C-alpha positions as CSV (number, residue, x, y, z in Angstrom):
1,T,-12.0,-12.7,-9.6
2,T,-11.8,-8.8,-9.8
3,L,-15.3,-7.7,-9.2
4,Q,-15.7,-5.5,-12.5
5,A,-19.0,-4.4,-14.2
6,G,-19.6,-7.5,-16.0
7,T,-19.1,-9.6,-12.8
8,I,-21.2,-7.5,-10.7
9,A,-24.1,-7.7,-13.4
10,L,-23.7,-11.5,-13.1
11,L,-23.8,-11.6,-9.6
12,A,-27.3,-9.6,-9.5
13,S,-29.0,-11.4,-12.0
14,A,-28.3,-14.6,-9.9
15,G,-29.9,-12.7,-6.9
16,I,-26.7,-12.6,-4.8
17,E,-26.7,-9.4,-3.0
18,R,-23.7,-10.0,-0.8
19,C,-20.3,-11.9,-1.6
20,K,-16.6,-12.3,0.4
21,V,-14.1,-10.1,-1.1
22,F,-10.6,-8.9,-0.3
23,P,-10.9,-5.1,0.6
24,R,-9.0,-2.6,-1.4
25,P,-5.8,-2.0,0.6
26,R,-5.7,1.1,2.4
27,V,-2.3,2.7,2.1
28,A,-0.4,5.7,4.2
29,V,2.0,7.8,2.4
30,I,4.7,9.9,4.2
31,S,7.0,11.9,2.3
32,T,10.2,13.2,3.9
33,G,12.7,16.0,3.3
34,D,13.6,19.5,4.4
35,E,14.1,20.6,0.9
36,L,10.2,20.0,0.1
37,V,7.5,22.6,-0.4
38,E,3.8,22.0,-1.3
39,L,2.2,23.1,-4.8
40,G,1.5,26.8,-4.4
41,Q,4.5,27.7,-2.3
42,P,7.5,29.3,-4.2
43,P,10.7,27.1,-3.8
44,K,13.5,28.8,-2.3
45,Q,17.3,28.1,-2.7
46,G,17.8,24.4,-2.4
47,Q,14.0,23.3,-2.6
48,I,11.6,21.7,-4.9
49,V,8.0,21.0,-5.0
50,N,6.8,17.8,-3.5
51,S,5.9,16.1,-6.8
52,N,6.6,12.6,-5.2
53,L,3.3,13.0,-3.0
54,Y,1.1,14.1,-6.2
55,F,2.4,11.0,-8.0
56,L,1.9,8.5,-5.5
57,K,-1.7,9.8,-4.5
58,T,-2.7,9.7,-8.2
59,R,-1.2,6.5,-9.0
60,L,-2.8,5.0,-6.1
61,A,-6.0,6.1,-7.3
62,E,-5.6,4.7,-10.8
63,C,-4.6,1.4,-9.6
64,G,-7.7,1.3,-7.2
65,F,-6.1,1.6,-3.7
66,D,-7.3,3.8,-1.0
67,L,-5.4,6.5,0.8
68,A,-5.4,6.2,4.5
69,F,-3.0,9.0,5.6
70,V,-0.7,11.5,4.2
71,G,2.1,12.7,6.3
72,N,4.6,15.2,5.1
73,T,7.5,16.1,7.3
74,A,10.6,17.9,7.3
75,D,13.9,15.7,8.6
76,D,13.4,15.9,12.2
77,L,13.1,12.6,14.5
78,D,10.0,13.9,16.7
79,K,7.8,14.8,13.6
80,L,8.7,11.4,11.9
81,D,7.8,9.5,15.0
82,Q,4.7,11.3,14.8
83,C,3.9,10.5,11.1
84,L,4.9,6.8,11.5
85,V,2.7,6.3,14.6
86,Q,-0.4,8.0,12.6
87,A,0.4,5.4,9.7
88,L,0.0,2.3,11.4
89,D,-4.0,2.3,10.7
90,A,-3.0,1.4,7.0
91,D,-2.5,-1.9,5.5
92,L,0.6,-0.9,3.7
93,I,2.8,2.0,4.6
94,I,5.1,4.1,2.0
95,S,7.6,6.5,2.7
96,T,9.7,8.6,0.2
97,G,13.1,10.0,0.9
98,G,15.3,9.7,4.0
99,V,16.6,5.9,3.3
100,S,20.1,6.6,1.9
101,V,22.9,7.4,3.9
102,G,23.0,11.4,3.9
103,E,23.5,13.5,7.4
104,K,19.8,14.1,7.1
105,D,18.6,10.7,6.2
106,L,17.1,10.0,9.6
107,L,14.1,7.7,8.7
108,Q,15.8,4.5,9.7
109,Q,16.7,5.8,12.9
110,A,13.0,6.8,13.4
111,L,11.9,3.4,12.5
112,E,14.1,1.7,15.1
113,K,12.6,3.4,17.7
114,Q,9.4,2.0,16.6
115,S,10.7,-1.3,16.7
116,F,10.9,-1.8,13.0
117,R,12.0,-5.3,11.7
118,K,14.5,-4.6,8.6
119,I,14.0,-7.2,6.0
120,F,16.3,-5.7,3.3
121,W,17.9,-2.5,2.4
122,K,19.4,-1.6,-0.9
123,V,18.7,-3.4,-4.2
124,A,20.8,-3.8,-7.1
125,I,18.7,-1.9,-9.9
126,K,19.0,1.7,-11.2
127,P,17.1,3.7,-10.3
128,G,16.0,2.8,-7.0
129,K,19.2,1.3,-4.9
130,P,18.5,2.3,-1.5
131,L,14.8,0.7,-1.3
132,L,14.0,-0.4,2.1
133,F,11.6,-2.9,3.1
134,G,10.4,-4.4,6.4
135,I,7.7,-4.8,8.9
136,L,6.6,-1.9,11.1
137,G,3.3,-2.5,13.6
138,N,2.6,-5.8,11.6
139,R,2.3,-3.8,8.8
140,P,4.6,-4.1,5.4
141,Y,6.5,-1.0,4.9
142,L,8.5,0.3,1.8
143,G,10.7,3.1,2.1
144,L,11.2,4.4,-1.4
145,P,14.2,6.7,-2.5
146,G,13.3,10.4,-2.7
147,N,14.4,11.1,-6.1
148,P,11.2,11.3,-8.3
149,G,12.5,8.9,-10.9
150,A,13.5,6.3,-8.5
151,T,10.3,6.9,-6.4
152,A,8.4,6.3,-9.4
153,A,10.2,3.2,-10.3
154,T,10.2,1.4,-7.2
155,F,6.6,2.0,-6.8
156,E,5.9,0.2,-10.0
157,L,8.3,-2.6,-9.2
158,F,7.8,-3.0,-5.6
159,A,4.7,-1.6,-4.1
160,R,2.1,-1.8,-6.8
161,P,2.7,-5.7,-7.0
162,A,2.9,-5.8,-2.9
163,L,-0.8,-4.0,-2.9
164,E,-2.0,-6.1,-5.8
165,R,-1.4,-9.4,-3.7
166,L,-3.0,-7.6,-0.4
167,A,-6.1,-7.2,-2.7
168,G,-5.9,-11.0,-3.6
169,Q,-4.6,-10.9,-6.8
170,I,-3.2,-13.9,-8.1
171,D,-1.5,-12.3,-11.2
172,F,0.1,-9.3,-9.4
173,L,3.6,-9.0,-11.0
174,P,3.2,-6.5,-14.0
175,A,2.0,-7.8,-17.5
176,K,4.7,-8.1,-20.2
177,R,4.9,-7.3,-23.7
178,R,7.4,-8.1,-26.7
179,A,8.3,-5.3,-29.0
180,R,10.9,-3.7,-31.2
181,L,13.2,-0.7,-30.3
182,T,12.9,2.2,-32.4
183,H,16.5,3.3,-31.8
184,D,19.6,2.3,-30.1
185,V,19.9,2.1,-26.3
186,T,22.8,2.6,-24.2
187,A,23.0,0.6,-21.0
188,G,25.9,-1.1,-19.4
189,G,26.5,-0.7,-15.5
190,N,26.8,-3.1,-12.3
191,R,23.0,-2.7,-11.7
192,Q,20.0,-3.8,-13.6
193,T,18.6,-0.9,-15.3
194,F,14.8,-0.3,-15.8
195,L,14.3,2.5,-18.5
196,W,10.9,4.4,-19.0
197,C,9.5,3.8,-22.5
198,R,6.7,4.4,-24.7
199,L,5.0,1.4,-26.2
200,D,3.0,1.7,-29.3
201,W,1.0,-0.4,-31.6
202,H,2.6,0.1,-35.1
203,E,1.3,-2.0,-38.4
204,N,1.5,-5.8,-37.2
205,H,3.9,-5.2,-33.9
206,Y,4.4,-3.5,-30.8
207,Q,7.4,-0.6,-30.9
208,V,9.0,0.7,-28.1
209,T,11.0,4.4,-27.7
210,V,13.0,4.9,-24.7
211,S,12.8,8.4,-23.0
212,K,15.7,10.5,-23.2
213,S,15.5,11.8,-19.6
214,Q,16.3,9.1,-17.2
215,G,18.0,10.3,-14.3
216,S,16.8,9.6,-10.9
217,G,16.0,13.2,-10.3
218,Q,14.2,13.3,-13.5
219,N,10.3,12.9,-13.5
220,R,9.7,14.2,-17.2
221,C,10.3,10.9,-18.4
222,L,7.2,9.8,-16.4
223,A,4.7,11.9,-18.2
224,D,4.5,9.9,-21.6
225,S,5.6,6.5,-20.6
226,N,3.2,3.6,-20.4
227,A,6.3,0.7,-20.1
228,M,9.5,0.0,-18.4
229,L,12.4,-1.8,-20.3
230,P,14.5,-4.0,-17.9
231,V,18.2,-4.0,-19.0
232,T,20.3,-6.9,-17.7
233,V,23.5,-6.2,-16.0
234,G,26.5,-5.7,-18.4
235,T,24.4,-5.2,-21.6
236,E,26.4,-2.1,-23.2
237,K,24.1,-1.8,-26.3
238,L,20.8,-2.6,-27.5
239,E,20.4,-1.8,-31.3
240,A,17.3,-0.3,-33.0
241,G,15.0,-3.2,-34.3
242,S,16.1,-5.5,-31.5
243,D,13.5,-7.7,-29.9
244,V,13.0,-6.8,-26.4
245,E,10.4,-7.4,-23.5
246,V,9.1,-4.5,-21.4
247,F,6.9,-4.3,-18.3
248,M,3.5,-2.4,-18.8
249,I,2.6,0.3,-16.5
């Protein structure tokens, strides 16, 4: 049972001062990448503001989880080592970037030095294919891709349910709603696709509008989205008026 205001009032009226609970999970967030600059610093050629860090910090607060550690490091093995050691005090560790196969993707090398036990790497989804999961120092570790759209998608699909489960929730998967598409949607591809969308109540039913900005490198689509539309492999087109199922955010 989640201890919300009504539950607390009921306990108080019964004279119960203390009860056993699952503590809110404490999360470590590590963002990696030479290309990242902090908010307030003007980006140079090839650099971007570290929006992933602000997304994750805010999203964790919205979901009711505590931030135990924040690390921000360039693509450097020694600095990555330091961040990973400091993150071990958390209940779950999340990193962004460095999990693909580029020349500067050094995260897995740093993890190997810390006796990381890899459980899986790469998932047949879009966005978010390079997702990494394993155990670091007896702590669950999720390496999210660095592209903003992929970071947000894999947080909602993997990190948030994991944290809900750590918090003792029984129903930890995203809630679902049936809705009608307001327009045609083109998908296809050889990976299951998750599209950011807006769910609204219209007359006597839900309707859903898919954001036009769906690239992994985009975060414009996150600003107005409150749901994700899963599209199965091989689906070339969903027509306007179709009945679809979306995951709530």
